C-alpha positions as CSV (number, residue, x, y, z in Angstrom):
1,M,1.5,8.5,-22.6
2,R,-0.8,10.3,-25.0
3,Q,-4.2,10.5,-23.5
4,S,-5.8,9.9,-26.9
5,Q,-4.3,6.4,-26.8
6,L,-5.3,5.6,-23.2
7,F,-8.1,3.1,-23.4
8,T,-9.6,4.1,-20.0
9,K,-12.0,7.0,-19.8
10,T,-13.1,9.2,-16.9
11,R,-16.7,8.8,-15.7
12,R,-19.1,11.3,-14.2
13,E,-20.6,8.7,-11.8
14,A,-19.3,5.7,-10.0
15,P,-21.3,2.4,-9.8
16,K,-24.4,2.9,-7.7
17,D,-23.5,0.1,-5.3
18,E,-20.1,1.6,-4.6
19,V,-20.2,3.5,-1.3
20,A,-16.4,3.9,-0.5
21,K,-15.0,7.3,-1.5
22,N,-11.6,5.7,-2.5
23,A,-13.3,3.3,-4.9
24,Q,-15.7,5.9,-6.3
25,L,-12.9,8.3,-7.2
26,L,-10.6,5.7,-8.5
27,I,-13.3,4.2,-10.7
28,R,-14.4,7.6,-12.0
29,A,-10.8,8.6,-12.8
30,G,-10.2,5.3,-14.7
31,F,-7.7,3.9,-12.2
32,I,-9.5,0.7,-11.2
33,H,-12.4,-1.5,-12.4
34,K,-14.8,-3.2,-10.0
35,E,-15.2,-6.8,-10.8
36,M,-17.4,-7.6,-7.8
37,A,-17.7,-6.6,-4.2
38,G,-14.2,-6.9,-2.7
39,A,-12.4,-7.5,-6.0
40,Y,-10.9,-4.8,-8.2
41,S,-8.8,-4.8,-11.4
42,Y,-6.0,-2.2,-11.7
43,L,-6.1,-0.3,-15.0
44,P,-3.0,1.5,-16.6
45,L,-3.2,4.6,-14.4
46,G,-4.0,2.6,-11.3
47,L,-1.2,0.1,-11.9
48,R,1.3,2.9,-12.3
49,T,0.5,4.3,-8.9
50,L,0.3,0.8,-7.3
51,N,3.8,0.0,-8.7
52,K,5.2,3.3,-7.4
53,I,4.0,2.3,-3.9
54,I,5.4,-1.2,-4.3
55,G,8.7,0.3,-5.4
56,I,9.0,2.4,-2.2
57,I,8.1,-0.6,0.0
58,R,10.6,-2.8,-1.9
59,E,13.4,-0.3,-1.5
60,E,12.9,-0.1,2.3
61,M,12.6,-3.8,2.7
62,N,15.8,-4.3,0.8
63,T,17.5,-1.7,2.9
64,I,16.9,-3.7,6.1
65,G,18.2,-6.9,4.4
66,G,15.0,-8.4,3.0
67,Q,15.3,-10.9,0.1
68,E,12.4,-11.0,-2.3
69,V,10.6,-14.2,-3.1
70,H,7.3,-15.2,-4.7
71,L,5.4,-18.0,-3.1
72,T,2.4,-19.9,-4.5
73,A,-1.1,-18.8,-3.7
74,L,-2.3,-22.4,-3.6
75,Q,-1.7,-23.8,-0.2
76,D,-0.8,-27.3,1.0
77,K,-3.4,-28.4,3.5
78,R,-0.8,-30.4,5.6
79,N,1.2,-27.3,6.6
80,W,-1.8,-25.6,7.9
81,E,-3.1,-28.7,9.8
82,A,0.3,-28.8,11.5
83,T,-0.3,-25.3,13.0
84,G,-4.1,-25.8,13.6
85,R,-5.1,-23.2,11.2
86,W,-6.7,-25.3,8.5
87,D,-9.9,-25.8,10.5
88,D,-12.6,-23.2,9.8
89,A,-13.1,-22.9,13.5
90,A,-9.6,-21.4,13.8
91,V,-9.7,-19.3,10.6
92,D,-13.1,-18.4,9.3
93,N,-12.2,-16.6,6.1
94,W,-10.6,-19.4,4.1
95,F,-11.2,-19.9,0.4
96,K,-10.9,-23.6,-0.2
97,A,-11.3,-25.9,-3.2
98,K,-11.0,-29.5,-4.1
99,L,-8.7,-30.7,-6.8
100,K,-9.9,-33.3,-9.4
101,N,-8.0,-36.0,-7.5
102,G,-10.0,-35.2,-4.4
103,N,-7.3,-33.4,-2.4
104,E,-8.2,-30.1,-0.8
105,V,-6.2,-26.9,-1.3
106,G,-6.6,-23.4,0.1
107,L,-6.0,-19.9,-1.4
108,G,-3.4,-18.2,0.8
109,F,-4.7,-15.5,3.2
110,T,-1.2,-15.2,4.7
111,H,2.1,-17.2,4.3
112,E,3.6,-18.1,7.6
113,E,3.1,-21.8,7.2
114,P,4.4,-22.3,3.6
115,L,7.5,-20.1,4.1
116,T,8.3,-21.8,7.4
117,A,8.1,-25.2,5.7
118,L,10.2,-23.9,2.8
119,M,12.9,-22.7,5.1
120,K,13.5,-26.3,6.4
121,D,15.4,-26.8,3.2
122,H,17.6,-23.8,3.8
123,I,18.1,-23.5,7.6
124,S,20.0,-26.1,9.6
125,S,22.7,-24.2,11.4
126,F,23.1,-20.9,13.3
127,R,25.3,-19.9,10.4
128,D,22.3,-19.9,8.1
129,L,20.6,-17.2,10.2
130,P,19.4,-14.5,10.1
131,I,17.0,-14.5,7.1
132,A,14.4,-12.0,6.2
133,A,12.3,-13.0,3.2
134,Y,9.4,-11.0,1.7
135,Q,7.0,-11.0,-1.2
136,F,4.3,-9.1,-3.0
137,Q,1.6,-11.7,-3.2
138,V,-2.1,-11.8,-3.9
139,K,-4.1,-12.9,-0.8
140,F,-7.6,-14.2,-0.6
141,R,-9.9,-13.7,2.4
142,N,-13.6,-14.6,2.4
143,E,-14.6,-11.5,4.2
144,E,-18.2,-11.3,5.4
145,R,-18.5,-7.7,4.3
146,A,-16.5,-5.9,1.6
147,K,-17.8,-2.4,1.3
148,S,-14.7,-0.2,1.9
149,G,-13.4,-0.2,-1.7
150,I,-9.8,-1.2,-1.9
151,L,-9.3,-0.7,1.8
152,R,-10.8,-4.2,2.5
153,G,-11.0,-6.8,-0.2
154,R,-11.6,-10.5,-0.7
155,E,-8.7,-10.5,-3.2
156,F,-5.8,-8.1,-2.6
157,L,-2.1,-7.6,-2.8
158,M,0.0,-7.8,0.3
159,K,3.7,-7.3,1.1
160,D,4.5,-9.8,3.8
161,L,7.9,-10.2,5.2
162,Y,9.0,-12.9,7.6
163,S,12.1,-12.8,9.8
164,F,14.0,-15.8,11.0
165,N,16.5,-15.4,13.9
166,V,18.5,-17.4,16.4
167,D,17.0,-15.9,19.5
168,E,14.7,-13.3,20.9
169,K,17.4,-10.7,21.2
170,A,18.3,-10.9,17.5
171,H,14.6,-10.9,16.6
172,Q,14.0,-7.7,18.6
173,E,16.9,-5.9,16.9
174,F,15.5,-6.8,13.5
175,Y,11.9,-5.9,14.7
176,E,13.0,-2.4,15.6
177,R,14.7,-1.9,12.2
178,A,11.5,-3.1,10.5
179,K,9.5,-0.7,12.6
180,Q,11.6,2.3,11.5
181,A,11.5,1.1,7.9
182,Y,7.7,1.2,8.0
183,V,7.7,4.7,9.5
184,K,9.9,5.7,6.5
185,I,7.6,4.1,4.0
186,F,4.6,6.0,5.2
187,E,6.5,9.2,5.2
188,R,7.6,8.6,1.6
189,V,4.1,7.9,0.3
190,G,2.7,11.1,1.8
191,L,1.1,9.7,4.9
192,G,3.8,10.4,7.5
193,A,1.9,13.2,9.3
194,Q,-1.3,11.2,9.6
195,T,0.2,7.8,10.6
196,Y,0.9,6.7,14.1
197,V,2.8,3.7,15.5
198,T,0.0,2.1,17.5
199,F,0.4,-0.3,20.4
200,A,-1.9,-3.3,20.0
201,S,-2.1,-6.8,21.5
202,G,1.0,-8.9,21.1
203,G,-1.0,-12.2,21.5
204,S,0.9,-14.9,23.3
205,F,4.3,-14.1,21.8
206,A,5.0,-10.5,23.0
207,K,3.6,-7.8,25.2
208,Y,2.7,-5.7,22.2
209,S,2.5,-5.8,18.5
210,H,2.6,-2.6,16.5
211,E,0.0,-1.4,14.0
212,F,0.5,1.6,11.8
213,Q,-2.7,3.5,11.8
214,T,-3.6,6.4,9.5
215,V,-6.1,8.9,10.9
216,C,-9.0,9.0,8.5
217,E,-12.7,9.4,8.6
218,A,-13.1,6.2,6.5
219,G,-11.3,4.2,9.2
220,E,-12.9,1.2,10.8
221,D,-10.6,1.2,13.8
222,T,-10.6,3.4,16.9
223,I,-7.3,4.6,18.3
224,Y,-6.2,6.9,21.1
225,V,-3.5,9.3,19.9
226,H,-0.8,11.2,21.8
227,E,0.1,13.9,19.4
228,G,3.3,15.0,21.2
229,K,4.8,11.5,21.3
230,K,3.5,10.6,17.8
231,M,2.1,7.3,19.1
232,A,-1.2,5.7,19.7
233,V,-3.0,2.9,21.6
234,N,-5.5,0.6,20.0
235,T,-8.8,0.5,21.8
236,E,-8.5,-3.2,22.3
237,V,-5.6,-2.7,24.8
238,L,-6.5,0.6,26.3
239,N,-6.4,0.2,30.1
240,D,-4.7,1.6,33.1
241,E,-1.9,-1.0,33.1
242,V,-1.0,-0.3,29.5
243,L,-1.2,3.5,30.0
244,K,1.2,3.2,33.0
245,D,3.5,0.9,31.0
246,L,3.7,3.4,28.1
247,G,3.9,6.5,30.3
248,L,0.7,7.9,29.0
249,A,-2.1,9.8,30.7
250,R,-5.7,9.1,29.5
251,S,-6.4,12.8,29.5
252,D,-3.6,13.4,26.9
253,L,-5.1,11.0,24.4
254,A,-7.5,12.0,21.6
255,E,-9.9,9.4,20.2
256,K,-9.6,9.1,16.4
257,K,-10.9,6.9,13.6
258,A,-8.1,5.3,11.6
259,V,-7.2,2.8,8.9
260,E,-4.7,0.1,9.7
261,V,-2.1,0.4,6.9
262,G,0.5,-1.9,8.3
263,N,1.3,-4.2,11.2
264,I,4.3,-6.0,12.6
265,F,4.3,-8.7,15.3
266,S,6.4,-11.3,16.9
267,L,5.6,-15.0,16.2
268,G,8.0,-16.5,18.7
269,T,8.6,-20.2,17.9
270,R,4.9,-21.1,17.3
271,F,5.3,-21.9,13.6
272,S,8.9,-23.2,13.7
273,E,8.0,-25.7,16.5
274,A,4.8,-26.8,14.7
275,L,6.6,-27.4,11.4
276,G,10.0,-28.5,12.7
277,L,12.1,-25.6,11.6
278,N,15.1,-25.9,13.9
279,Y,18.8,-25.0,13.7
280,K,21.9,-26.3,15.5
281,D,23.7,-23.7,17.7
282,A,27.5,-23.4,18.1
283,E,27.4,-26.3,20.6
284,G,25.4,-28.5,18.3
285,K,22.2,-28.2,20.3
286,S,18.9,-28.1,18.3
287,K,16.8,-25.0,18.8
288,P,13.6,-23.7,17.1
289,V,14.0,-20.6,15.0
290,V,12.5,-17.3,16.3
291,M,10.2,-15.6,13.8
292,G,8.4,-12.4,13.1
293,S,5.8,-11.2,10.6
294,Y,5.5,-7.8,8.9
295,G,2.6,-6.8,6.6
296,I,1.6,-3.9,4.4
297,G,-1.2,-3.9,1.8
298,P,-0.1,-1.7,-1.2
299,G,-3.6,-1.5,-2.5
300,R,-5.0,-0.5,0.9
301,L,-2.2,2.1,1.2
302,M,-3.3,3.5,-2.2
303,G,-6.9,3.7,-1.1
304,T,-5.9,5.4,2.2
305,I,-3.9,8.0,0.2
306,V,-7.1,8.7,-1.8
307,E,-9.2,9.0,1.4
308,V,-6.7,11.4,3.0
309,W,-5.5,13.6,0.1
310,S,-8.5,13.8,-2.3
311,D,-10.7,17.0,-2.5
312,E,-14.1,17.9,-3.9
313,K,-12.7,17.9,-7.5
314,G,-11.0,14.5,-7.4
315,L,-7.8,12.7,-6.7
316,V,-4.7,14.4,-5.4
317,W,-1.5,12.3,-5.6
318,P,1.7,13.0,-3.7
319,E,4.6,13.3,-6.2
320,S,6.2,10.0,-5.0
321,V,3.2,7.8,-6.0
322,A,1.5,9.8,-8.8
323,P,1.0,7.8,-12.1
324,F,2.7,10.7,-13.9
325,S,4.6,13.8,-12.7
326,V,3.1,16.2,-15.3
327,H,-0.3,16.4,-16.9
328,L,0.2,18.4,-20.2
329,L,-2.9,19.9,-21.6
330,A,-3.1,21.3,-25.1
331,L,-6.0,23.7,-25.8
332,F,-5.8,23.5,-29.6
333,D,-6.2,26.5,-31.9
334,E,-7.3,26.4,-35.6
335,A,-3.9,27.3,-36.9
336,G,-2.3,24.3,-35.2
337,T,0.4,26.3,-33.4
338,V,-0.6,25.0,-30.0
339,K,-0.4,21.4,-31.1
340,K,3.1,22.0,-32.6
341,V,4.4,23.5,-29.4
342,A,2.8,20.9,-27.2
343,D,4.1,18.0,-29.2
344,D,7.6,19.5,-29.1
345,L,7.4,20.0,-25.3
346,Y,6.0,16.5,-24.8
347,D,9.0,15.1,-26.7
348,K,11.5,17.1,-24.8
349,L,10.1,16.3,-21.4
350,T,9.9,12.6,-22.1
351,K,13.5,12.6,-23.4
352,K,14.5,14.1,-20.1
353,G,12.9,11.2,-18.3
354,I,10.0,13.2,-17.0
355,E,6.8,11.1,-16.8
356,V,4.1,13.0,-18.8
357,L,0.4,12.3,-19.5
358,Y,-0.3,14.4,-22.6
359,D,-3.9,15.3,-23.1
360,D,-3.9,15.6,-26.9
361,R,-7.5,14.7,-27.2
362,D,-9.9,16.7,-29.5
363,A,-11.9,18.0,-26.5
364,G,-12.9,21.3,-25.0
365,A,-11.0,23.1,-22.2
366,G,-13.7,22.5,-19.6
367,E,-13.6,18.7,-20.2
368,K,-9.8,18.7,-20.1
369,F,-9.6,20.7,-16.9
370,A,-12.2,18.6,-15.1
371,D,-10.5,15.4,-16.1
372,S,-7.2,16.7,-15.0
373,D,-8.5,17.6,-11.6
374,L,-10.2,14.2,-11.3
375,I,-7.0,12.3,-12.2
376,G,-5.0,14.3,-9.7
377,I,-1.5,14.4,-11.2
378,P,0.7,16.8,-9.1
379,K,1.6,19.4,-11.9
380,R,-0.6,20.6,-14.7
381,Y,1.0,22.4,-17.7
382,V,-1.5,24.2,-20.0
383,I,-0.6,25.4,-23.4
384,S,-3.1,27.6,-25.1
385,E,-3.3,30.3,-27.8
386,K,-3.5,32.9,-25.0
387,S,-0.4,31.6,-23.2
388,L,1.7,31.4,-26.4
389,K,1.2,35.2,-26.9
390,T,3.8,35.6,-24.1
391,D,5.7,32.4,-25.0
392,S,4.6,30.9,-21.7
393,I,2.7,28.0,-20.1
394,E,0.2,28.0,-17.3
395,V,1.6,25.8,-14.5
396,K,-0.8,24.7,-11.7
397,D,0.0,22.7,-8.5
398,R,-2.8,20.2,-7.9
399,L,-2.4,20.2,-4.1
400,T,-2.1,23.9,-3.4
401,C,-4.0,25.1,-6.5
402,K,-1.3,27.7,-7.0
403,V,-1.1,28.9,-10.7
404,E,1.8,30.7,-12.3
405,M,2.9,31.6,-15.8
406,V,6.3,30.1,-16.8
407,S,8.2,30.9,-19.9
408,I,8.7,28.0,-22.3
409,S,12.4,28.5,-22.4
410,S,12.9,28.5,-18.6
411,L,10.6,25.5,-18.3
């Protein structure tokens, strides 16, 4: 991408009503656009990063046997009435609307009900199991407060996977594989060191559910971390019984603020029984399917990366999720020599499959350097009249700020 053709521009200031650091920086760098509180549009740079995150999640879900689907956002009221979750007293953040024929529909805030109903067409025997189906789907939640940028939205993208198994033993085996896949996802996106498998309430279906909490000052949750065991306990379940069960001493735990970037939990047979999702076992006996649910918000993950990695100059992207690998800056000279060399290098790099954002704008060095720091691409290549005197390029690492001169030929 030539930066002169990129329609988005950097900004010195974020909107005055934007208080979240992640949204302030992403708006200033031209990654997202704020439509209203809790609703953001992804611009070209932001969408590239979001898609990198989605790609990593997709690979790990496919590795554990997930099959990707795409369900409707519009929800059939009847499925939710069957589980008792249509009533606003049960779920207080629905977006609902009336069709012209008078029927009510909802905008999905999660998808246990519709996918369970759908599976009735595909599961009838133990031979049809196991199944793990997932999607990347826009969710809608009528949050009372939406002031954390893309960490908490009223409209947001979620990866939700649902598992269907014959019994609790098979469910637990898949659940553990999913837990390890989540650990791998957070490692791959650059949050492995800051993210803890966190024990939380399992509701009425299991002793515990597991959250994945990233330690961060912007976090809304409080967790208690055991650094040595790389695990944590959510404040909601922190008591003597739980500590004994997990083999932890209260004195070994450190209180931290954190962002919940993922969660996995057992559903038991609540939804399968309510919606009639049964299978016949080897003896022909009808049994309800055992289910689990596994969620990650790719946008929330993106916002958390910003909160954890950014510095005083702007965004800092891990290589795995950066919109481009290289930011090529040309500081033009009057003779046109720099432009010729930069154009040639841009062509060679892109032909090699290297993702390059080429700052070919007619702008000063100060503006280009400031924008490059704000955008946060991992490697910056600078070609100038000065560097060409030694047939070299200035290469800067955005994270470490290390600068070295590299010959054009070796590059």
